[in-house]
C-alpha positions as CSV (number, residue, x, y, z in Angstrom):
1,X,54.6,18.2,38.7
2,X,53.1,18.4,35.2
3,X,50.9,21.4,34.4
4,X,49.3,19.7,31.4
5,X,48.9,21.0,27.9
6,X,47.8,24.6,27.5
7,X,45.1,25.3,25.1
8,X,43.9,28.5,23.6
9,X,40.2,28.8,22.9
10,X,39.0,31.3,20.4
11,X,35.3,32.3,20.6
12,X,34.1,34.4,17.7
13,X,30.8,36.2,18.0
14,X,27.9,34.9,15.9
15,X,26.9,37.4,13.3
16,X,23.2,37.8,12.9
17,X,21.9,36.6,9.5
18,X,20.7,40.2,8.7
19,X,24.4,41.3,9.0
20,X,26.0,38.3,7.4
21,X,27.6,40.4,4.6
22,X,29.7,42.3,7.2
23,X,32.2,39.4,6.7
24,X,32.2,40.0,3.0
25,X,32.9,43.7,3.5
26,X,35.7,42.9,5.9
27,X,37.3,40.4,3.5
28,X,37.4,42.9,0.6
29,X,39.7,45.9,0.3
30,X,36.6,48.0,-0.5
31,X,36.5,49.1,3.1
32,X,40.0,50.6,2.9
33,X,38.9,53.3,0.5
34,X,35.3,53.6,1.3
35,X,34.8,55.9,4.3
36,X,31.1,54.8,4.7
37,X,32.1,51.2,5.2
38,X,34.8,52.1,7.8
39,X,32.3,54.3,9.6
40,X,29.8,51.4,9.6
41,X,32.2,49.2,11.5
42,X,33.2,52.1,13.8
43,X,29.5,52.7,14.7
44,X,29.3,49.3,16.2
45,X,32.1,49.9,18.7
46,X,34.3,52.9,18.2
47,X,36.9,52.0,20.9
48,X,37.3,48.5,19.6
49,X,37.6,49.8,16.0
50,X,40.5,52.0,17.1
51,X,42.0,49.2,19.2
52,X,42.2,46.8,16.3
53,X,43.8,49.4,14.1
54,X,40.8,49.8,11.8
55,X,41.1,46.1,10.8
56,X,37.6,44.8,10.1
57,X,38.6,41.1,10.2
58,X,40.0,41.5,13.7
59,X,37.1,43.7,14.6
60,X,34.5,41.0,13.7
61,X,36.5,38.4,15.8
62,X,36.3,40.6,18.9
63,X,33.1,42.7,18.7
64,X,30.6,42.0,21.4
65,X,27.8,39.8,20.0
66,X,25.2,41.8,21.8
67,X,26.2,44.9,19.8
68,X,25.7,43.0,16.6
69,X,22.3,41.9,17.7
70,X,21.3,45.4,18.6
71,X,22.6,46.7,15.3
72,X,20.5,44.1,13.4
73,X,17.4,45.6,15.0
74,X,18.4,49.2,14.6
75,X,16.6,50.7,11.6
76,X,19.1,53.5,11.1
77,X,22.0,51.1,11.2
78,X,20.3,48.7,8.8
79,X,19.5,51.5,6.3
80,X,23.1,52.5,6.3
81,X,24.3,48.9,6.0
82,X,21.9,48.3,3.1
83,X,23.0,51.5,1.4
84,X,26.7,50.5,1.7
85,X,25.9,47.0,0.3
86,X,24.1,48.6,-2.6
87,X,27.1,50.8,-3.5
88,X,29.4,47.8,-3.0
89,X,27.4,45.6,-5.3
90,X,27.1,48.3,-7.9
91,X,30.9,48.7,-7.8
92,X,31.5,45.0,-8.3
C-alpha cells in the first residue's frame, strides 16, 4: 500500500507593515553586536528567542503572528523599534 508523497508546509507569519524592517534588521549582522536590537527581538517572545539560539531569521519564521500585531500597536515597543532603526540608519 502506497502512503503517497510527504510534503512539508512552511507557514511564515505575516509581518505587519509597521514592523517590516524587522526583516532588514534580522538579515544584517548589526543585531549581533547591538544589544538593543537583540533585546527588541527578545521582547516579542523571550522563550522563542532563546529556543532559536538568538537567531533573528529563525525567530521571524516562528514567532506567533498575533505577537507581531500586538507589538505594532504597542507605543512603547514602536518607540523602541524606531529608536533602533534611527541608530541603524545612522550607522549605515
